C-alpha positions in Angstrom: 189.4 74.3 61.6 189.3 76.0 57.4 188.2 79.5 57.8 185.1 79.3 55.9 186.5 82.9 53.9 189.5 80.8 52.8 187.2 77.7 51.7 185.0 79.6 49.7 187.5 81.0 47.6 189.2 78.2 47.1 186.3 76.2 46.2 185.1 79.2 43.8 188.1 78.9 42.3 187.8 75.1 41.7 184.2 75.7 40.2 185.9 78.7 37.7 188.4 76.5 36.3 185.7 73.6 35.8 183.7 75.9 34.5 186.4 76.9 32.1 186.9 73.3 31.0 183.4 72.8 29.7 183.2 73.0 25.8 179.7 73.5 25.8 178.2 76.5 24.7 175.4 76.0 28.1 176.4 75.1 31.1 174.3 71.5 30.9 176.3 69.3 33.6 174.4 68.7 36.5 177.4 68.2 38.2 178.4 71.6 37.8 175.5 73.3 38.6 175.2 71.2 42.1 178.8 72.5 42.8 177.1 76.4 42.1 174.6 75.4 45.0 177.2 74.0 46.7 178.8 77.4 46.4 176.1 79.3 47.4 175.1 77.9 50.1 178.5 77.8 51.8 178.3 82.1 51.2 174.9 82.1 53.2 175.1 79.4 55.4 179.1 79.7 57.0 180.6 83.2 55.4 178.5 85.9 55.4 177.5 84.9 59.5 181.2 85.4 59.9 182.1 88.1 58.0 179.5 90.6 58.9 181.0 90.3 62.2 184.1 91.9 60.7 182.9 94.1 57.7 180.0 97.3 58.5 180.5 98.2 54.9 176.8 97.1 53.8 177.4 98.5 50.3 180.1 95.6 49.5 178.2 92.9 51.3 174.8 93.9 49.5 176.6 93.6 46.0 177.9 90.6 47.3 174.6 88.9 48.2 173.0 90.3 45.1 175.7 88.2 43.3 175.1 85.0 45.0 171.6 85.0 44.4 172.0 85.8 40.9 174.6 82.2 40.5 171.7 80.4 42.9 169.4 81.7 39.7 171.6 80.8 36.5 172.4 77.4 38.5 168.0 76.2 38.1 168.4 76.8 34.1 170.7 75.8 31.2 172.2 79.4 31.4 175.7 80.2 28.9 179.0 79.3 29.7 179.5 83.3 29.3 177.2 84.5 31.8 178.6 82.2 34.2 182.3 83.4 33.8 181.0 87.2 34.1 179.0 87.2 37.5 182.2 84.5 38.9 184.8 87.3 37.8 182.7 90.2 39.4 181.9 87.5 42.9 186.1 87.4 42.8 186.6 91.0 42.6 184.0 91.3 45.8 185.6 88.5 48.0 189.1 90.0 47.3 187.6 93.3 48.6 185.6 91.7 51.7 189.1 89.3 52.5 190.9 93.2 52.8 188.4 94.8 54.7 188.0 91.7 57.2 191.9 91.7 57.5 192.2 95.4 58.7 189.2 95.0 60.8 190.9 92.0 62.5 194.2 94.2 62.4 192.5 97.3 64.1 190.9 94.7 66.8 194.3 93.2 68.1 195.6 96.8 68.0 192.7 98.1 70.3 193.2 94.8 72.5 196.9 95.1 72.8 196.8 98.7 73.5 194.1 97.9 76.4 196.4 94.8 77.5 199.4 97.6 78.0 196.8 100.7 79.6 194.5 99.6 82.1 191.6 101.9 82.2 189.5 102.3 85.7 185.6 101.1 85.2 184.8 104.6 85.8 187.1 105.8 82.6 185.8 102.5 80.5 182.0 104.0 81.3 182.6 107.4 80.2 184.7 106.3 76.9 181.8 103.8 75.9 179.4 106.7 76.3 180.8 109.2 74.3 181.9 106.6 71.6 178.3 106.2 71.4 176.9 109.9 71.4 180.5 112.1 70.1 183.0 110.4 68.3 185.3 112.9 68.5 184.8 113.7 72.2 185.4 110.0 72.5 188.9 110.4 70.8 190.0 112.9 72.5 189.1 111.8 75.9 190.9 108.3 74.8 193.8 109.5 73.7 194.2 111.8 76.9 194.0 108.7 78.8 196.6 107.0 76.7 198.8 109.9 77.4 198.4 109.8 81.0 199.1 106.2 81.7 202.1 106.0 79.0 205.1 106.7 80.9 207.8 106.8 78.0 205.7 109.8 76.4 208.3 112.6 75.7 206.1 115.8 75.1 202.8 116.4 77.1 201.8 119.5 75.0 198.7 118.6 74.0 196.7 116.0 76.9 195.4 118.6 78.5 193.9 120.3 75.5 192.3 117.0 74.4 190.7 116.6 77.6 189.2 120.4 77.4 188.3 119.7 73.8 186.7 116.4 75.3 184.4 118.6 77.4 183.9 121.6 74.9 182.7 119.0 72.7 180.3 116.9 74.7 179.0 120.6 76.5 178.6 121.5 72.9 176.6 118.5 71.6 174.5 118.6 74.7 173.7 122.1 74.7 173.6 124.1 71.7 174.6 127.8 71.6 171.1 128.7 70.2 169.4 126.2 72.3 171.0 127.9 75.6 170.1 131.6 74.2 166.8 131.2 73.1 166.1 130.5 76.9 163.8 133.7 78.8 166.3 135.8 81.1 169.5 134.6 79.3 171.9 136.9 79.1 175.4 136.6 78.6 178.3 136.7 81.2 180.4 139.6 81.1 183.2 139.7 78.1 181.9 136.9 76.6 179.9 136.3 73.0 178.7 133.3 73.7 177.5 131.2 76.5 179.7 129.9 79.0 180.7 125.9 79.5 179.3 126.9 83.0 176.1 128.1 81.3 175.9 124.8 79.4 176.2 122.4 82.2 173.3 124.8 84.2 171.7 124.5 80.5 171.5 120.8 80.6 170.9 119.8 84.8 168.1 122.3 84.6 166.6 120.7 81.3 167.1 117.5 83.9 165.0 119.0 86.8 168.1 119.6 88.8 167.7 121.9 91.4 170.4 124.9 91.1 171.7 123.3 94.5 172.5 119.9 92.6 174.0 121.7 89.7 176.5 124.2 91.7 179.2 121.2 92.2 179.1 120.6 88.6 179.3 124.4 87.5 182.5 124.9 90.2 183.7 121.2 88.1 184.1 123.4 85.1 185.8 126.5 86.7 188.5 124.7 88.1 188.7 122.4 84.5 189.2 125.7 82.6 191.3 127.5 85.3 193.6 124.5 85.4 194.2 123.7 82.1 194.7 127.6 81.0 197.3 127.4 83.9 198.8 124.5 82.2 199.2 125.3 79.1 200.5 128.9 79.6 203.2 127.2 81.5 204.4 125.1 78.7 204.5 128.0 76.3 205.8 130.6 78.3 209.0 128.7 79.5 211.9 130.0 76.7 213.7 126.2 76.8 211.1 123.4 77.0 213.9 120.7 77.1 215.2 122.1 80.2 211.9 121.5 81.9 210.4 119.1 80.4 210.5 117.1 83.8 208.5 119.8 85.9 206.0 120.0 82.9 205.4 116.3 82.7 204.9 116.0 86.5 202.3 119.0 85.9 200.6 117.1 83.3 200.7 114.3 85.4 198.9 115.7 88.3 195.9 115.7 85.6 195.7 112.0 86.5 195.8 112.0 90.1 194.1 115.0 91.6 191.3 117.5 91.4 191.1 118.2 88.0 190.8 114.5 87.0 188.2 114.1 89.7 186.4 117.7 88.0 186.1 116.4 84.9 184.3 113.1 85.9 182.0 114.8 87.9 181.0 116.8 84.5 180.9 114.3 82.5 178.7 111.6 84.6 176.5 114.5 85.7 175.9 115.9 81.8 176.1 112.1 80.3 173.7 110.7 82.6 169.9 110.9 81.7 
């Protein structure tokens, strides 16, 4: 099956070739004008429905749409050949941009598909990731990177993996519970030695806003303590060792514990509670 965009590009160049062959100052040929109309119809009926699934650059598409509409208007009357040539030159430029954007988008999709085939996320992980992508894209990137690291048996350095998980939690809490909103609460006080609300206070704020009792919010709050303590301990162990190469095996073992032990379950408990309305 011929690619609609490729067919359009071929027809466009053929139309330009025929326009250039015309020796008249104005394009009066019925055949040429019908060729132009067919080109516009091909774009709006076949090409655009396909490319909008790959291209989110509304400005480029809007400009191309306007030019195709302009071309249709030109075919409805006698128009100077130079005007045709000008609009067709602009259409070619925009089609080239669209072609590049589409290929980049397809390449990105294939890359993500390949990565997903190599790395199997659980239903729970995928659900959390999709929710984060909608709410806090940067937190989603940190979370996805951590999952990729934890599932990559060939990875050599694990220094940033634990911090990616912590960043996921921090950004999510900052988004759902801004410091200013928490500090405006009646009776709010900072914990000893702190200059701003802690993660635990942010979790409490979110769950309270959703009508959960203190008892119901206790488990997520304790989970925050677990995540912070474990990640801080792991980070210290990495930086404190005098020779990273001589301890890489033990460090890798510690980081991989994030995948199957309490810290991962604790993170899930927090994210599920605070992301679920």
